[in-house]
DRENVO-581471 format. One line per field, with one value per residue (C-alpha): residue number from 1; residue in one letter; x, y, z. Coordinates in steps of 0.2 Angstrom, whole numbers. Example, Ala and Ser with C-alpha at 12.3 -4.5 7.8 and 13.67 -1.06 7.14 Angstrom:
<sites>
num <- (1  2)
residu <- (a  s)
east <- (62  68)
north <- (-22  -5)
up <- (39  36)
</sites>
This chain:
<sites>
num <- (1  2  3  4  5  6  7  8  9  10  11  12  13  14  15  16  17  18  19  20  21  22  23  24  25  26  27  28  29  30  31  32  33  34  35  36  37  38  39  40  41  42  43  44  45  46  47  48  49  50  51  52  53  54  55  56  57  58  59  60  61  62  63  64  65  66  67  68  69  70  71  72  73  74  75  76  77  78  79  80  81  82  83  84  85  86  87  88  89  90  91  92  93  94  95  96  97  98  99  100  101  102  103  104  105  106  107  108  109  110  111  112  113  114  115  116  117  118  119  120  121  122  123  124  125  126  127  128  129  130  131  132  133  134  135  136  137  138  139  140  141  142  143  144  145  146  147  148  149  150  151  152  153  154  155  156  157  158  159  160  161  162  163  164  165  166  167  168  169  170  171  172  173  174  175  176  177  178  179  180  181  182  183  184  185  186  187  188  189  190  191  192  193  194  195  196  197  198  199  200  201  202  203  204  205  206  207  208  209  210  211  212  213  214  215  216  217  218  219  220  221  222  223  224  225  226  227  228  229  230  231  232  233  234  235  236  237  238  239  240  241  242  243  244  245  246  247  248  249  250  251  252  253  254  255  256  257  258  259  260  261  262  263  264  265  266  267  268  269  270  271  272  273  274  275  276  277  278  279  280  281  282  283  284  285  286  287  288  289  290  291  292  293  294  295  296  297  298  299  300  301  302  303  304  305  306  307  308  309  310  311  312  313  314  315  316  317  318  319  320  321  322  323  324  325  326  327  328  329  330  331  332  333  334  335  336  337  338  339  340  341  342  343  344  345  346  347  348  349  350  351  352  353  354  355  356  357  358  359  360  361  362  363  364  365  366  367  368  369  370  371  372  373  374  375  376  377  378  379  380  381  382  383  384  385  386  387  388  389  390  391  392  393  394  395  396  397  398  399  400  401  402  403  404  405  406  407  408  409  410  411  412  413  414  415  416  417  418  419  420  421  422  423  424  425  426  427  428  429  430  431  432  433  434  435  436  437  438  439  440  441  442  443  444  445  446  447  448  449  450  451  452  453  454  455  456  457  458  459  460  461  462  463  464  465  466  467  468  469  470  471  472  473  474  475  476  477  478  479  480  481  482  483  484  485  486  487  488  489  490  491  492  493  494  495  496  497  498  499  500  501  502  503  504  505  506  507  508  509  510  511  512  513  514  515  516  517  518  519  520  521  522  523  524  525  526  527  528  529  530  531  532  533  534  535  536  537  538  539  540  541  542  543  544  545  546  547  548  549  550  551  552  553  554  555  556  557  558  559  560  561  562  563  564  565  566  567  568  569  570  571  572  573  574  575  576  577  578  579  580  581  582  583  584  585  586  587  588  589  590  591  592  593  594  595  596  597  598  599  600  601  602  603  604  605  606  607  608  609  610  611  612  613  614  615  616  617  618  619  620  621  622  623  624  625  626  627  628  629  630  631  632  633  634  635  636)
residu <- (x  x  x  x  x  x  x  x  x  x  x  x  x  x  x  x  x  x  x  x  x  x  x  x  x  x  x  x  x  x  x  x  x  x  x  x  x  x  x  x  x  x  x  x  x  x  x  x  x  x  x  x  x  x  x  x  x  x  x  x  x  x  x  x  x  x  x  x  x  x  x  x  x  x  x  x  x  x  x  x  x  x  x  x  x  x  x  x  x  x  x  x  x  x  x  x  x  x  x  x  x  x  x  x  x  x  x  x  x  x  x  x  x  x  x  x  x  x  x  x  x  x  x  x  x  x  x  x  x  x  x  x  x  x  x  x  x  x  x  x  x  x  x  x  x  x  x  x  x  x  x  x  x  x  x  x  x  x  x  x  x  x  x  x  x  x  x  x  x  x  x  x  x  x  x  x  x  x  x  x  x  x  x  x  x  x  x  x  x  x  x  x  x  x  x  x  x  x  x  x  x  x  x  x  x  x  x  x  x  x  x  x  x  x  x  x  x  x  x  x  x  x  x  x  x  x  x  x  x  x  x  x  x  x  x  x  x  x  x  x  x  x  x  x  x  x  x  x  x  x  x  x  x  x  x  x  x  x  x  x  x  x  x  x  x  x  x  x  x  x  x  x  x  x  x  x  x  x  x  x  x  x  x  x  x  x  x  x  x  x  x  x  x  x  x  x  x  x  x  x  x  x  x  x  x  x  x  x  x  x  x  x  x  x  x  x  x  x  x  x  x  x  x  x  x  x  x  x  x  x  x  x  x  x  x  x  x  x  x  x  x  x  x  x  x  x  x  x  x  x  x  x  x  x  x  x  x  x  x  x  x  x  x  x  x  x  x  x  x  x  x  x  x  x  x  x  x  x  x  x  x  x  x  x  x  x  x  x  x  x  x  x  x  x  x  x  x  x  x  x  x  x  x  x  x  x  x  x  x  x  x  x  x  x  x  x  x  x  x  x  x  x  x  x  x  x  x  x  x  x  x  x  x  x  x  x  x  x  x  x  x  x  x  x  x  x  x  x  x  x  x  x  x  x  x  x  x  x  x  x  x  x  x  x  x  x  x  x  x  x  x  x  x  x  x  x  x  x  x  x  x  x  x  x  x  x  x  x  x  x  x  x  x  x  x  x  x  x  x  x  x  x  x  x  x  x  x  x  x  x  x  x  x  x  x  x  x  x  x  x  x  x  x  x  x  x  x  x  x  x  x  x  x  x  x  x  x  x  x  x  x  x  x  x  x  x  x  x  x  x  x  x  x  x  x  x  x  x  x  x  x  x  x  x  x  x  x  x  x  x  x  x  x  x  x  x  x  x  x  x  x  x  x  x  x  x  x  x  x  x  x  x  x  x  x  x  x  x  x  x  x  x  x  x  x  x  x  x  x  x  x  x  x  x  x  x  x  x  x  x  x  x  x  x  x  x  x  x  x  x  x  x  x  x  x  x)
east <- (-62  -69  -87  -99  -118  -120  -107  -117  -132  -123  -114  -130  -140  -126  -123  -141  -139  -123  -128  -145  -137  -126  -140  -132  -148  -166  -172  -185  -181  -180  -162  -153  -137  -121  -118  -109  -94  -95  -95  -80  -82  -79  -76  -80  -65  -62  -66  -52  -40  -37  -24  -11  -3  -8  -3  1  2  20  21  24  36  46  49  39  32  28  11  4  -1  -14  -15  -34  -42  -60  -60  -60  -46  -44  -26  -30  -40  -28  -16  3  12  28  42  54  72  89  96  112  116  116  104  89  75  72  57  53  37  29  21  10  10  0  -7  3  -5  -4  -13  -27  -28  -30  -44  -53  -52  -59  -76  -91  -102  -120  -120  -109  -120  -135  -125  -120  -138  -144  -131  -132  -137  -122  -107  -96  -102  -95  -78  -72  -73  -63  -47  -31  -22  -6  8  18  32  29  42  45  53  67  68  83  80  91  90  82  64  65  68  77  72  86  77  87  102  97  91  75  67  58  41  29  11  19  10  21  39  49  67  80  99  98  116  124  134  127  116  97  91  73  60  47  30  19  6  16  33  43  59  74  86  103  110  127  129  130  112  113  103  105  91  96  79  85  102  95  81  68  56  38  26  10  2  12  6  13  30  41  58  61  73  60  73  85  100  105  100  84  71  57  39  28  9  0  -18  -30  -26  -32  -27  -34  -39  -50  -57  -75  -88  -97  -109  -117  -127  -130  -122  -103  -91  -86  -71  -73  -69  -56  -69  -72  -54  -44  -35  -17  -4  9  28  42  60  73  90  103  120  116  116  104  86  76  57  53  34  28  40  39  19  16  8  1  -4  11  -1  -15  -4  -19  -15  -17  -27  -31  -31  -18  -15  -6  6  12  27  25  29  11  16  32  43  56  51  42  25  15  -3  -10  -25  -35  -48  -65  -55  -51  -36  -21  -11  6  12  31  35  53  59  59  40  24  6  -8  -20  -31  -47  -40  -34  -50  -41  -48  -65  -72  -87  -99  -91  -88  -73  -71  -63  -46  -33  -20  -15  -4  0  5  4  -9  -14  3  -3  13  2  -1  -18  -21  -30  -36  -43  -59  -73  -86  -99  -88  -80  -62  -56  -48  -43  -37  -24  -20  -2  -5  -10  -29  -39  -56  -63  -69  -70  -88  -85  -73  -75  -66  -81  -95  -84  -77  -93  -95  -76  -66  -49  -33  -17  -18  -5  -2  10  12  8  8  22  12  19  2  0  -14  -22  -22  -31  -30  -47  -54  -67  -64  -79  -81  -100  -102  -112  -126  -130  -124  -129  -117  -102  -91  -77  -65  -64  -55  -43  -47  -36  -40  -31  -27  -35  -33  -22  -37  -46  -34  -47  -55  -53  -55  -43  -51  -49  -56  -57  -49  -43  -53  -46  -28  -29  -33  -49  -44  -55  -43  -43  -29  -20  -3  2  19  27  44  52  59  64  71  62  55  38  31  26  15  16  0  -2  -17  -24  -19  -14  -1  5  3  17  10  22  17  18  17  18  35  28  30  47  54  69  74  83  94  100  116  115  128  131  123  107  115  99  93  77  66  73  61  63  56  57  52  47  42  29  25  32  32  36  41  48  61  51  47  30  13  1  -4  9  20  34  38  56  66  72  60  53  48  36  40  26  32  45  63  71  69  73  78  80  80  84  81  92  86  98  90  104  100  106  100  104  99  94  93  88  74  74  89  94  104  113  114  126  123  141  144  129  126  139  132  120  114  99  83  81  73  54  52  41  28)
north <- (43  55  61  74  75  69  56  50  48  38  27  24  19  8  1  -5  -14  -22  -27  -33  -44  -51  -54  -42  -31  -34  -20  -25  -10  -16  -12  -17  -27  -21  -28  -45  -49  -64  -80  -89  -107  -109  -125  -126  -129  -144  -141  -130  -134  -122  -108  -115  -98  -83  -65  -57  -38  -36  -17  -12  -26  -23  -5  4  20  30  39  47  65  70  88  87  101  101  109  92  97  84  77  73  58  51  44  40  25  16  6  -9  -6  -12  6  0  -16  -28  -40  -37  -25  -8  3  20  29  44  56  71  88  102  115  131  148  153  137  140  158  153  141  155  166  154  157  151  140  138  122  130  146  135  125  141  147  131  131  149  142  130  140  126  115  128  122  139  142  127  131  123  113  120  119  103  96  79  71  55  41  29  13  1  -17  -24  -42  -49  -45  -27  -10  6  24  30  46  59  64  54  68  60  69  81  90  88  83  66  53  39  33  22  16  11  13  25  30  13  15  1  10  12  30  36  46  54  60  73  87  101  94  80  74  64  58  51  38  43  28  26  30  47  54  70  80  81  86  102  97  81  89  78  93  95  106  96  84  68  51  34  32  18  15  6  5  10  13  -1  10  2  17  17  30  37  37  48  48  64  67  82  100  104  118  126  141  131  118  114  113  96  90  73  73  93  93  92  96  80  77  81  70  72  78  94  98  99  82  80  71  58  62  52  57  49  45  54  50  43  61  71  68  74  76  66  65  73  65  48  48  49  66  69  59  60  61  72  81  80  79  61  67  57  57  44  35  18  11  -6  -10  -26  -34  -38  -45  -54  -44  -39  -21  -14  -8  3  1  15  16  32  39  41  42  28  18  19  6  13  0  1  4  -1  15  26  30  23  22  23  8  7  6  -6  -18  -18  -10  7  3  -12  -23  -7  1  17  24  18  25  16  17  3  -8  -24  -37  -56  -72  -79  -95  -101  -97  -87  -71  -57  -54  -36  -31  -13  -7  3  13  3  -4  -2  -19  -23  -25  -41  -43  -59  -57  -67  -63  -51  -35  -39  -41  -46  -40  -56  -50  -55  -73  -75  -72  -56  -46  -51  -50  -33  -25  -16  -12  3  -3  7  -3  -20  -33  -50  -61  -79  -80  -99  -103  -114  -105  -97  -78  -73  -56  -44  -28  -14  -5  10  23  41  48  45  46  34  22  35  34  17  4  -9  2  7  20  7  -9  -25  -31  -44  -59  -69  -85  -93  -110  -111  -127  -136  -134  -136  -137  -120  -106  -93  -91  -97  -88  -90  -75  -80  -63  -67  -85  -79  -64  -50  -45  -28  -14  1  16  8  15  9  -9  -18  -34  -41  -56  -44  -59  -70  -85  -89  -81  -64  -52  -37  -18  -7  11  21  38  48  33  20  7  -12  -23  -40  -55  -71  -86  -103  -97  -106  -123  -125  -122  -106  -99  -81  -74  -58  -53  -43  -36  -27  -8  3  -7  -17  -23  -30  -20  -27  -45  -59  -75  -91  -107  -124  -135  -152  -150  -132  -116  -101  -83  -67  -50  -39  -22  -6  2  -7  -6  11  25  10  -2  -20  -26  -30  -48  -62  -74  -89  -102  -120  -129  -146  -147  -150  -140  -129  -140  -126  -107  -96  -77  -65  -50  -32  -32  -48  -60  -76  -86  -104  -114  -132  -141  -126  -133  -125  -116  -105  -87  -86  -71  -73  -63  -59  -63  -77  -87  -91  -81  -83  -94  -97  -106  -97  -94  -109  -108  -101  -110  -97)
up <- (-5  8  8  0  2  -17  -13  2  -8  -21  -9  1  -15  -21  -3  -3  -20  -15  2  -3  -17  -4  9  21  24  28  17  4  -7  -25  -31  -46  -42  -51  -68  -67  -78  -89  -78  -74  -67  -49  -40  -21  -11  1  19  25  39  53  48  60  64  75  76  93  96  102  100  118  122  106  113  99  107  91  91  75  75  61  67  69  80  75  57  48  36  22  25  43  39  26  39  36  31  37  29  33  27  33  35  44  33  48  39  49  45  54  54  48  53  44  55  53  61  68  57  56  61  43  37  50  45  27  31  41  26  14  6  15  3  4  14  27  28  31  44  53  53  61  74  81  98  98  92  98  83  71  64  61  80  84  94  89  101  110  98  99  88  80  69  59  68  65  75  75  76  90  84  99  96  102  94  99  95  83  77  87  76  61  50  48  62  50  54  40  36  30  20  14  12  0  1  -11  -14  -28  -28  -28  -12  -3  9  7  4  8  -1  10  3  11  9  2  1  -6  2  -3  10  6  19  25  35  54  56  48  33  23  15  -3  -11  -18  -25  -32  -41  -32  -27  -27  -18  -22  -11  -14  -7  -12  -21  -28  -35  -52  -66  -80  -94  -91  -88  -72  -61  -50  -54  -43  -47  -36  -34  -31  -24  -25  -26  -9  2  18  7  -5  8  4  18  19  33  33  49  49  66  62  48  38  27  9  -6  -20  -33  -24  -29  -45  -50  -51  -62  -56  -57  -63  -59  -70  -61  -72  -63  -46  -39  -49  -56  -70  -70  -86  -82  -98  -110  -103  -105  -86  -84  -102  -117  -129  -144  -138  -125  -113  -95  -87  -71  -56  -37  -35  -18  -22  -34  -38  -49  -59  -76  -82  -99  -94  -106  -93  -93  -77  -78  -66  -59  -49  -38  -40  -28  -37  -54  -66  -61  -71  -80  -87  -100  -102  -121  -119  -126  -110  -112  -105  -112  -101  -104  -90  -100  -113  -99  -89  -74  -75  -66  -58  -61  -59  -74  -64  -54  -36  -21  -23  -10  -8  -22  -24  -37  -36  -44  -32  -42  -48  -66  -70  -72  -59  -51  -44  -28  -24  -8  -10  0  9  -3  -17  -12  -14  -32  -37  -55  -63  -77  -92  -94  -109  -100  -99  -83  -76  -60  -51  -33  -32  -38  -23  -5  -6  -14  -2  14  10  6  23  25  20  15  14  15  7  1  -4  7  11  30  32  20  10  -6  -10  -7  5  5  20  21  34  36  45  40  37  47  66  64  49  60  62  43  38  51  45  44  59  61  68  58  60  47  34  30  15  16  -1  -3  -21  -19  -12  -29  -43  -56  -52  -64  -49  -35  -19  -2  15  27  43  52  68  69  68  81  69  78  85  77  71  61  51  36  31  30  27  31  35  44  58  69  55  61  43  43  39  53  50  54  53  56  62  61  77  86  89  76  78  77  74  77  66  77  69  51  50  53  35  27  20  11  14  -1  -1  -18  -22  -39  -50  -46  -46  -42  -28  -21  -37  -37  -51  -50  -54  -43  -49  -38  -45  -30  -36  -49  -44  -48  -36  -42  -32  -36  -28  -28  -19  -16  -16  -1  4  9  14  9  14  16  0  4  -1  11  0  8  3  11  17  3  10  -4  -19  -34  -45  -40  -55  -54  -69  -64  -68  -83  -90  -86  -77  -63  -59  -44  -40  -24  -12  6  15  31  28  23  7  -1  -20  -29  -48  -51  -39  -35  -17  -7  11  20  38  46  50  68  76  79  97  109  112)
</sites>
């Protein structure tokens, strides 16, 4: 993801070919466009209607005062630019989602000393020589800011559109170079627990109730000193207990930091290929209290046949069932390494099939700078498609699946490819923002270098989000999902250095609201106004112990002649997690004709004639056990 001099050259040449092919540059330079995949017939959509909904920034009025600290002081140390994520989870069980923000920290004196003692490479030596008259430009002369304490933050949802800071005394007020978070009730006591990833430390917090959490990392066996990024919970072996998958990035430390300068005036952030790659980690839940690192024997960290390590620079993970066999698979976005597809063998092991499936690289045939990732049935085909956020000019990856674990990157055959060419996407997710039952695609964007506009004229440091509204229903004969980019039309026009992205219906009014995090800045809570003009059904599942939240359940709703599918899952996006309850958009339908639930253990529940515009709680043992209306649409 981040830059090097060689990377700049490659990106610039590739940018020209992409942008010229898309008609976004006036250069007459002859360039060869990337190799195209076999054509898939595309049918133009009908004239789209206005989106009909709008996002409003309600961060301040909601009482959220969190500010991210990335520790930057002028030395451009790699973790600073990666940002941190957030998650929605109902930590107190009152039925409304609360917020957890991951934070960074200042660099310690020992880390700064290690950076100063690191070897000076040839590039830095030339840089020092050319800046002798301007010593303030030398990163090793940068003075750290006065020491300050910055911690992660817990915000309680008050149920009236506002939040209260509940960090103090929660046990979550840890100081770490935090990256991401994922939540699930791993011990089956009815309270969601929390995994926190970071540079140099992996945390597991057990929810004790009443807003208190206990760090059980050491006694549980969930420990790692590597640079961990995104995480997800899943029952990969069907024993009923939730296991933990953790992505890991590069083997960077302040002592092996590699000097890079793009403009020859300032130091730039490096890129992962400057450092050794890492393997991902899988922790098996042994008894609800202890975990075993099964990364090797499960086929996650090494090939079980050749025993070769499966190395990457992993930043995003999505849990999915790509071949519909009821066993959960994993797809991983890697930064300048081939993406992973861990196929579940249904015997406690996985096989990495990124190349065979077509997911390892995009249309260019080379690894791209993958960050965020998500999966969804975007075209009501019954098969998941996959989106991956990439570096600018790499364009966003968008793979269409065939239900048998094979995929084709068709981003350039939709509006997704051309529109994303000048954006650098971190967080991204599929969500139905207008409740028409068709998942849309939202991307949180922001570059990693503040001076990028000096050498890539069409690229900026702060970037607005992208929202691709799903228009596939308007072209039912098209083989390609249809999208229209409408971010500016719905109020998503603020340029940010965005990173994390997650959604929840925090006000329970029937439409999905958005939370974005930024680097060294304030998050944005974006309330969805008007998305509930169409009907919705909010579904809360209660599974059998110990998986009480039914993580891994598959929901299928027949609405007239159409069938809509959703999953209860953790992870996805970038360093972040959306809420577990499912908000199912119904369009103008008054009810779901048949609601089918495949529970994590394979048993099924079928419920007929479920009315729209309500919140239902469905128990694995008793069907609908509670229901109440969604909040009335407010006059805003």
